C-alpha positions in Angstrom: 0.0 0.0 0.0 1.2 3.5 -0.8 1.7 6.3 1.6 -1.0 8.9 2.1 1.4 11.4 0.6 1.8 9.5 -2.6 -2.0 8.9 -2.9 -2.6 12.6 -2.4 -0.1 13.3 -5.1 -1.9 10.9 -7.4 -5.2 12.6 -6.6 -3.8 16.0 -7.6 -2.3 14.5 -10.8 -5.6 12.9 -11.8 -7.6 16.1 -11.0 -5.2 18.0 -13.4 -5.5 15.3 -16.1 -9.3 15.4 -15.9 -9.2 19.1 -16.6 -6.7 19.1 -19.4 -8.1 17.1 -22.4 -8.1 17.5 -26.2 -11.8 18.6 -26.3 -13.8 20.8 -24.1 -16.6 18.2 -24.0 -14.3 15.6 -22.5 -12.9 18.1 -20.1 -16.4 18.9 -18.9 -17.3 15.2 -18.5 -14.1 14.3 -16.6 -14.2 17.4 -14.5 -17.8 16.7 -13.4 -16.8 13.1 -12.7 -13.8 14.2 -10.6 -15.9 16.8 -8.7 -18.6 14.2 -8.0 -16.4 11.1 -7.3 -12.8 12.1 -7.0 -12.4 12.3 -3.2 -14.3 9.1 -2.7 -12.2 6.9 -5.0 -10.1 4.3 -3.3 -6.5 3.6 -4.2 -7.3 0.8 -6.7 -9.8 3.1 -8.4 -7.3 6.0 -8.6 -4.8 3.8 -10.4 -7.5 2.5 -12.7 -8.6 6.0 -13.5 -5.0 6.9 -14.3 -5.0 4.0 -16.8 -8.3 5.1 -18.2 -7.0 8.7 -18.7 -4.2 7.3 -20.8 -6.7 6.2 -23.5 -6.7 8.3 -26.6 -9.0 11.3 -26.0 -11.4 10.7 -28.9 -11.8 7.1 -27.9 -12.3 8.0 -24.3 -14.9 10.6 -25.3 -16.8 8.0 -27.3 -16.7 5.6 -24.3 -17.9 8.3 -21.8 -20.8 9.1 -24.2 -21.7 5.4 -24.4 -20.9 5.2 -28.1 -18.1 2.7 -27.6 -17.5 0.2 -24.8 -14.7 0.5 -22.3 -12.1 -2.3 -22.6 -13.3 -5.2 -20.4 -10.2 -5.2 -18.2 -11.5 -2.0 -16.5 -13.8 -2.5 -13.5 -17.4 -1.8 -14.5 -18.2 0.0 -11.2 -15.8 2.8 -12.2 -16.5 3.0 -15.9 -20.3 3.0 -15.3 -19.8 6.2 -13.2 -17.9 7.8 -16.0 -20.8 7.2 -18.4 -23.4 8.4 -15.9 -21.8 11.7 -14.8 -24.6 14.2 -13.9 -24.9 17.0 -16.4 
């Protein structure tokens, strides 16, 4: 298990990555997701979100809009929250 300091650093990194995307629409989706769920994510979910954020932005946007499925190796509990972000 990582130290609290390294988990806090990862949270800050992910918050930044959610807000700096190729399209404004994806930034909006990910920023709302982070504001709604970011502080409640456990360590496993944080590392999984980091992997999700490494997906190409246009593919990730299609996944978040429900137009394309997330790869099956991602946990459905996290990806389903990305698709259902309140707007």
